[in-house]
C-alpha positions as CSV (number, residue, x, y, z in Angstrom):
1,M,1.6,40.5,30.0
2,A,0.8,42.3,26.6
3,H,0.8,41.1,23.4
4,L,3.8,41.2,21.3
5,E,4.1,42.4,17.8
6,Q,3.5,40.4,14.8
7,P,6.9,38.3,14.9
8,N,9.1,38.2,11.7
9,I,8.8,34.4,10.5
10,N,12.1,33.7,9.0
11,Q,13.7,35.2,12.3
12,L,11.5,33.1,14.6
13,A,12.9,29.9,12.6
14,N,16.5,31.1,13.1
15,D,16.0,31.8,16.9
16,T,14.5,28.2,17.5
17,L,16.1,24.9,18.3
18,V,14.0,21.8,17.3
19,I,14.4,18.6,19.8
20,I,12.5,15.5,18.4
21,L,12.0,13.1,20.9
22,A,12.9,9.6,19.2
23,G,14.1,7.5,21.9
24,G,11.2,5.4,23.0
25,Q,10.3,1.7,22.7
26,G,6.7,1.5,21.2
27,S,6.0,-1.7,23.3
28,R,2.4,-1.3,22.3
29,L,3.7,-2.5,18.9
30,H,5.2,-5.6,20.2
31,E,7.3,-7.2,18.2
32,L,7.6,-4.6,15.6
33,T,9.6,-2.9,17.8
34,Y,11.8,-5.8,19.6
35,S,14.7,-5.0,17.3
36,R,14.0,-1.2,16.1
37,A,12.9,2.1,17.8
38,K,9.3,3.1,16.7
39,P,10.5,6.4,15.1
40,V,12.5,4.3,12.6
41,L,9.6,1.6,11.7
42,E,8.3,1.9,7.8
43,F,5.5,3.6,7.2
44,G,3.1,4.1,4.0
45,G,6.0,2.2,1.2
46,G,8.8,4.3,1.4
47,C,9.0,6.4,4.4
48,R,9.9,5.7,8.5
49,I,7.7,7.4,11.0
50,I,10.5,9.9,12.0
51,D,10.5,11.3,8.5
52,F,7.1,13.1,9.2
53,P,8.3,15.7,11.9
54,L,11.9,16.0,10.3
55,S,10.0,16.6,7.0
56,N,7.4,19.2,8.9
57,C,10.8,21.0,10.0
58,V,12.5,21.4,6.9
59,N,9.2,22.4,5.2
60,S,8.7,24.9,8.0
61,G,12.0,26.5,7.6
62,F,13.5,24.9,11.0
63,K,16.9,23.4,10.1
64,K,18.3,23.6,13.9
65,I,17.5,20.1,15.1
66,G,18.6,17.6,17.8
67,V,17.6,14.1,17.7
68,V,17.4,12.2,21.1
69,T,18.1,8.6,20.7
70,Q,18.2,5.9,23.0
71,Y,16.3,2.5,22.8
72,K,17.4,0.3,19.9
73,A,19.1,3.3,18.1
74,Q,21.6,1.8,15.6
75,G,19.0,1.7,13.2
76,L,17.5,5.1,13.7
77,I,21.3,6.6,13.2
78,R,21.8,4.8,10.2
79,H,18.8,6.5,8.7
80,L,19.4,9.7,9.9
81,V,23.0,9.6,9.0
82,N,22.3,8.2,5.3
83,G,19.1,9.9,4.5
84,W,19.1,13.3,6.5
85,A,22.7,14.8,5.7
86,K,20.8,17.6,3.9
87,F,22.0,20.6,6.2
88,N,24.4,23.4,5.5
89,Q,26.6,23.8,8.6
90,N,27.7,27.2,6.8
91,F,24.5,28.7,7.1
92,G,24.1,27.3,11.0
93,E,22.0,24.4,9.9
94,F,22.4,21.1,11.4
95,L,20.7,17.6,12.7
96,E,22.7,16.5,15.7
97,L,21.9,13.1,17.3
98,L,21.7,13.3,21.1
99,P,22.3,9.9,22.8
100,A,22.4,9.7,26.8
101,S,25.4,11.6,27.4
102,Q,25.4,10.4,31.0
103,Q,27.2,13.6,31.9
104,H,24.9,14.5,35.1
105,S,24.8,10.8,36.1
106,E,25.7,7.0,35.0
107,K,21.9,6.6,33.9
108,W,20.7,6.5,30.6
109,Y,17.4,8.9,30.0
110,Q,15.0,8.5,32.4
111,G,12.2,10.4,30.7
112,T,11.4,12.7,28.4
113,A,12.3,15.6,30.6
114,D,15.5,14.1,31.7
115,S,16.6,13.6,28.0
116,L,16.6,17.5,27.7
117,F,18.0,18.1,30.9
118,Q,21.2,15.6,30.0
119,N,21.7,17.9,27.0
120,I,21.2,21.3,28.9
121,E,24.9,21.9,27.8
122,F,24.1,21.3,24.1
123,I,20.8,23.8,24.2
124,K,23.0,26.3,26.1
125,S,25.6,26.1,23.3
126,V,23.1,27.1,20.5
127,M,21.8,29.8,22.4
128,P,18.2,29.7,20.9
129,K,15.4,32.1,22.1
130,Y,13.1,29.2,21.9
131,V,13.0,25.7,22.1
132,L,10.3,23.6,20.1
133,I,10.0,20.0,21.5
134,L,8.6,17.2,19.0
135,S,7.4,13.9,19.5
136,G,9.1,11.7,16.7
137,D,6.5,8.8,16.5
138,H,3.2,10.5,15.2
139,I,2.2,10.9,11.3
140,Y,0.8,14.3,10.5
141,K,1.8,17.3,8.3
142,M,2.2,20.4,10.3
143,N,3.6,24.0,9.6
144,Y,5.6,24.6,13.1
145,Q,5.8,28.2,12.0
146,D,2.2,28.7,13.1
147,I,2.7,27.3,17.0
148,L,5.9,29.4,17.1
149,E,4.0,32.5,15.9
150,K,1.1,31.8,18.2
151,H,3.6,31.2,21.3
152,V,5.6,34.6,20.6
153,K,2.3,36.5,20.3
154,S,0.9,35.3,23.7
155,G,3.7,36.2,25.8
156,A,3.4,32.4,27.5
157,Q,6.4,30.9,28.7
158,M,4.9,27.7,27.4
159,T,3.0,26.5,24.9
160,V,1.2,23.3,24.0
161,S,0.2,21.7,20.6
162,C,-3.4,20.0,21.2
163,I,-6.1,18.5,18.8
164,E,-9.6,17.8,18.9
165,T,-9.7,14.0,19.9
166,P,-12.9,11.5,20.6
167,L,-13.4,10.8,24.2
168,K,-13.1,7.4,24.3
169,K,-10.0,7.1,21.8
170,A,-8.1,9.7,24.3
171,A,-8.7,7.7,27.5
172,G,-6.0,6.3,29.1
173,Q,-3.8,7.3,25.6
174,F,-3.3,10.8,25.8
175,G,-2.5,14.0,28.0
176,V,-5.7,15.9,28.4
177,M,-6.3,19.4,28.9
178,N,-9.1,22.2,29.9
179,V,-8.8,25.6,28.5
180,D,-10.3,29.0,28.7
181,D,-11.8,31.1,26.1
182,G,-8.8,32.5,25.2
183,D,-7.1,29.0,24.8
184,L,-5.2,29.5,28.0
185,V,-4.5,26.1,29.8
186,L,-6.3,25.9,33.1
187,S,-5.3,22.1,33.8
188,F,-3.6,19.3,32.3
189,E,-3.8,15.8,33.2
190,E,-1.4,13.0,31.5
191,K,-3.3,9.8,30.2
192,P,-6.5,10.0,32.3
193,I,-8.7,6.9,32.4
194,A,-11.9,8.8,32.7
195,P,-11.4,12.3,30.6
196,S,-14.0,15.1,31.0
197,G,-15.4,16.3,27.5
198,L,-15.4,19.7,26.3
199,P,-18.0,21.8,27.2
200,D,-19.6,22.4,23.7
201,K,-18.4,18.8,22.5
202,S,-19.2,16.2,25.4
203,G,-17.5,13.6,23.3
204,H,-14.4,14.8,22.5
205,V,-11.5,16.3,24.4
206,L,-8.2,18.4,23.7
207,A,-5.6,15.7,23.2
208,S,-2.1,16.9,23.8
209,M,0.2,16.4,20.4
210,G,3.4,15.8,22.6
211,N,4.6,19.2,20.9
212,Y,5.9,22.1,22.9
213,V,7.3,25.3,23.0
214,F,9.6,26.8,25.8
215,N,11.3,29.9,26.2
216,T,15.0,28.9,26.6
217,D,15.3,30.4,29.9
218,F,12.5,29.0,31.4
219,L,12.6,25.3,30.0
220,I,16.5,25.0,31.4
221,E,14.9,26.5,34.9
222,Q,12.1,23.9,34.8
223,L,14.7,20.9,33.8
224,Q,17.0,22.2,36.7
225,K,13.7,21.9,39.2
226,D,12.3,18.6,38.1
227,A,16.3,16.7,38.1
228,L,16.1,17.5,42.0
229,E,12.9,16.1,42.5
230,H,13.5,12.8,43.9
231,Y,9.9,11.3,43.2
232,S,10.0,12.7,39.8
233,S,9.3,10.3,36.6
234,H,11.3,13.3,35.0
235,D,8.5,13.4,32.2
236,F,6.9,16.4,30.8
237,G,3.3,15.2,30.4
238,K,3.3,13.5,34.2
239,D,5.8,16.1,36.0
240,I,6.6,19.0,34.6
241,I,3.5,20.6,32.4
242,P,1.0,20.0,35.0
243,K,3.1,21.8,37.2
244,V,3.8,24.8,35.0
245,V,0.3,25.1,34.4
246,A,-0.5,25.2,38.1
247,K,1.7,28.3,38.3
248,Q,2.7,30.1,34.9
249,K,1.0,31.2,31.7
250,V,0.8,28.4,29.3
251,Q,-1.0,28.8,26.1
252,A,-2.8,25.7,24.0
253,F,-2.3,25.7,20.4
254,R,-5.0,24.4,18.5
255,F,-4.2,22.0,15.4
256,C,-6.9,22.8,12.9
257,T,-6.9,23.6,9.4
258,P,-6.7,27.5,8.7
259,N,-9.8,29.4,7.6
260,D,-12.4,26.3,8.5
261,N,-11.4,25.0,11.8
262,K,-11.3,21.6,10.7
263,V,-9.7,18.7,12.4
264,P,-6.6,17.7,10.0
265,Y,-4.8,14.4,9.8
266,W,-2.8,13.4,12.8
267,R,-2.5,9.6,14.2
268,D,-0.5,8.1,16.9
269,V,0.2,4.7,15.2
270,G,1.2,3.3,18.7
271,T,-0.7,0.0,18.7
272,L,-0.8,-2.6,15.9
273,D,-4.5,-2.0,15.2
274,A,-3.4,1.8,14.8
275,Y,-0.5,1.4,12.5
276,W,-2.5,-1.4,10.3
277,E,-5.4,1.2,10.1
278,A,-3.2,4.3,9.1
279,N,-1.7,2.6,6.3
280,M,-4.7,1.1,5.1
281,A,-6.1,4.8,5.0
282,L,-3.1,5.6,2.3
283,L,-5.0,3.5,0.0
284,S,-8.4,5.6,-0.4
285,S,-9.0,7.5,-3.8
286,Q,-8.5,10.7,-1.7
287,P,-6.4,9.9,1.3
288,S,-6.4,12.0,4.2
289,I,-2.8,12.9,4.0
290,D,-1.3,12.7,0.7
291,L,2.3,11.4,0.4
292,C,2.5,12.7,-3.1
293,D,2.2,16.1,-2.3
294,T,5.0,18.4,-4.1
295,K,4.0,21.3,-1.6
296,W,4.8,19.8,1.5
297,P,6.9,16.7,0.5
298,I,7.7,13.9,3.3
299,W,11.4,13.5,2.8
300,S,13.0,9.7,3.0
301,T,16.0,7.6,1.9
302,T,14.4,5.6,-0.9
303,G,17.8,6.0,-2.8
304,C,18.1,5.2,-6.6
305,L,15.7,2.2,-6.6
306,Q,14.8,0.0,-9.8
307,P,11.1,0.1,-10.5
308,A,8.6,-2.3,-9.3
309,R,8.8,-5.3,-11.4
310,F,5.6,-7.4,-12.5
311,L,6.5,-10.7,-14.0
312,G,4.8,-13.3,-16.1
313,S,6.1,-16.6,-17.1
314,N,3.9,-16.6,-20.5
315,A,1.3,-14.8,-22.5
316,T,-1.6,-16.4,-20.6
317,S,0.0,-15.8,-17.0
318,T,-2.4,-13.4,-15.2
319,G,-2.2,-11.3,-12.3
320,R,-4.4,-8.4,-10.6
321,V,-3.4,-5.7,-8.5
322,C,-6.2,-3.2,-7.2
323,D,-6.2,-0.1,-4.7
324,S,-2.7,-1.1,-3.5
325,L,0.8,0.6,-3.0
326,I,4.0,-1.3,-4.6
327,S,7.2,0.3,-3.8
328,A,10.2,0.1,-5.8
329,G,12.6,-2.7,-5.9
330,C,9.7,-5.3,-5.8
331,I,9.2,-8.3,-8.3
332,I,5.5,-9.7,-8.4
333,H,5.0,-13.0,-9.9
334,P,1.2,-13.3,-11.3
335,S,-0.7,-13.1,-7.9
336,E,-3.5,-11.3,-6.7
337,I,-2.9,-8.1,-4.5
338,L,-6.0,-6.3,-3.1
339,K,-6.0,-3.1,-1.0
340,S,-2.4,-3.8,0.6
341,L,0.9,-2.2,1.0
342,V,4.2,-4.0,-0.4
343,F,7.5,-2.0,0.4
344,E,10.7,-1.9,-1.2
345,H,12.8,-4.9,-2.3
346,S,9.8,-7.4,-1.4
347,T,8.8,-10.7,-3.5
348,V,5.6,-12.2,-4.1
349,G,5.4,-15.6,-5.9
350,N,3.2,-17.0,-8.2
351,N,-0.3,-17.6,-7.3
352,A,-0.4,-15.8,-4.0
353,H,-3.6,-14.1,-2.8
354,I,-2.9,-10.6,-0.6
355,S,-5.5,-8.5,0.8
356,H,-6.0,-5.7,3.3
357,S,-2.3,-6.5,4.6
358,V,0.8,-4.3,4.9
359,L,4.4,-6.1,3.8
360,L,7.3,-4.3,5.3
361,P,10.5,-4.1,3.2
362,K,12.1,-7.2,2.2
363,V,9.7,-9.9,2.4
364,K,9.2,-12.8,0.5
365,V,6.0,-14.6,-0.2
366,G,6.2,-17.9,-1.7
367,N,3.8,-19.7,-4.0
368,N,-0.1,-20.3,-3.4
369,V,0.3,-18.4,-0.2
370,S,-2.7,-16.3,1.2
371,I,-2.1,-13.3,3.4
372,K,-5.5,-11.2,4.8
373,N,-5.7,-8.5,7.3
374,A,-2.0,-8.8,8.5
375,I,1.8,-7.3,8.6
376,I,4.3,-8.8,7.8
377,D,7.5,-7.7,9.5
378,S,10.6,-7.0,7.2
379,N,12.8,-10.0,5.9
380,C,10.0,-12.6,6.4
381,V,10.3,-15.6,4.0
382,I,6.8,-16.8,3.7
383,P,6.9,-20.4,2.9
384,D,4.8,-22.0,0.1
385,N,1.2,-22.5,0.3
386,L,0.9,-21.0,3.9
387,E,-2.2,-19.5,5.2
388,I,-2.1,-16.0,7.1
389,G,-5.4,-14.4,8.1
390,E,-7.7,-17.0,7.3
391,N,-8.2,-19.2,10.3
392,R,-7.7,-17.4,13.7
393,K,-7.1,-20.8,15.8
394,E,-4.5,-22.1,13.4
395,D,-2.8,-18.6,13.4
396,L,-2.6,-18.7,17.2
397,R,-1.4,-22.3,17.3
398,R,1.5,-21.3,15.1
399,G,2.2,-18.7,17.4
400,F,1.3,-15.4,15.3
401,R,0.2,-12.4,17.6
402,I,-3.3,-11.4,16.6
403,S,-4.5,-7.8,17.8
404,S,-7.6,-7.1,19.5
405,N,-9.3,-6.0,15.6
406,G,-8.1,-9.2,14.7
407,I,-5.0,-8.3,12.5
408,V,-2.4,-10.9,12.1
409,L,1.5,-9.8,12.9
410,V,3.9,-12.1,11.7
411,T,7.7,-12.0,12.1
412,Q,10.6,-14.1,10.7
413,K,11.3,-15.1,14.5
414,M,7.8,-16.5,14.4
415,L,8.0,-18.3,11.2
416,Q,11.5,-19.9,12.2
417,N,9.9,-21.1,15.4
418,L,7.0,-22.5,13.7
419,T,9.5,-24.3,11.4
420,I,11.1,-26.1,14.5
421,K,7.4,-26.9,15.9
422,Q,7.0,-28.7,12.4
423,R,10.2,-30.8,12.7
424,T,9.8,-31.6,16.3
425,Y,6.2,-33.0,15.7
426,L,7.1,-35.0,12.7
427,P,5.7,-38.7,13.1
428,I,8.8,-41.1,14.4
429,Q,8.7,-44.5,12.5
430,H,8.8,-47.2,15.3
431,L,12.0,-49.8,14.1
432,N,12.3,-53.5,15.6
433,A,15.2,-55.4,16.2
434,A,14.9,-57.8,13.0
435,D,14.8,-54.6,10.8
436,L,17.8,-53.0,12.2
437,L,19.7,-56.3,11.9
438,K,19.0,-56.6,8.3
439,G,19.7,-52.8,7.7
440,K,16.1,-51.7,7.0
441,V,16.3,-48.3,8.3
442,S,13.4,-46.3,7.0
443,Q,14.3,-42.7,6.4
444,L,12.5,-40.0,8.3
445,N,10.9,-37.4,6.7
């Protein structure tokens, strides 16, 4: 098929419907996603993960957006309604929430492809030429005009965005593809355990970013076919993409920095270690992703919060904060905070020592507390004198979760269970009959 002429960028955006897949659980984050969907998990002091693809859409000029929701969706819906009501319907802009409609069956979404199949009528009502499908749980900045432009110019029915990734990191985690010299996809395998490296870089693979562009008519056709397959898991990576690659022209879009072909910042924060590392990377003097970049802002719902306050009871009170991010609304008493992120509305008591840790919103840290190499979930109340991350055996005994790299996760439920355990194992004083008769009953502490 002949290459098309240079597409009009503004017209491309107007002809494109964006669907963000934000219904996943994120089970590898364990307790962090027991009560929230992964895309609404806080990141970087003032953002949510889903703010990154949404901001990329707005900054790229794409303002016809549907967001698929399912797992623990209440917090995500609240965030979208309160923080992303910035679309003007008079100009054809919208952000539409897409919970499972159950129009075609009584089941909830059975997979990523099924989530679009159940919303076929919505897609048809918008009448786009192209559908841009995005994962709602990755951290990166990307101009989506680039992938749309390449898709249209290639004449392909489908385009898959990909990024060079170390082979060991990709194994069992990402879809992997092989391409020819023109970046046409030759094969696609979802999360192979032992993928083959690139011909020119044996230690790397082309990993799928979970972002796809489809011609709309072709997408609808594939969704309808997949819905009839009884043995399908109704997933893009497992089912639709491999079948399309075998029969149709599929283009790969390499995510790289213009002009120098360097691999840009892109992170899947799907594990505790990856989430902690991505937050820690923001504390570098030159972070790989700049959340303060006014040329490509990451929008969120911080609202009108008071500045952080650093308190001292008298002139001799001292504290130290170094290489850290302290969000708005925080109250910090004289303490030491090193290489850490303290999210909004958190409080740190006197003489606390916090290092290499992530404190999510509304955490209350007591006096003389030590926290090291940890993730503290939102709304945790850390009692006075508690040590976290100093003794692995003690952390395990307390019921805290420890990642493969030694990062300690603490939630409020764990702290409540710890309090119950402490009360359960209080020493019981033995009383004899004479004491009882004399009324000498000692109080239990």
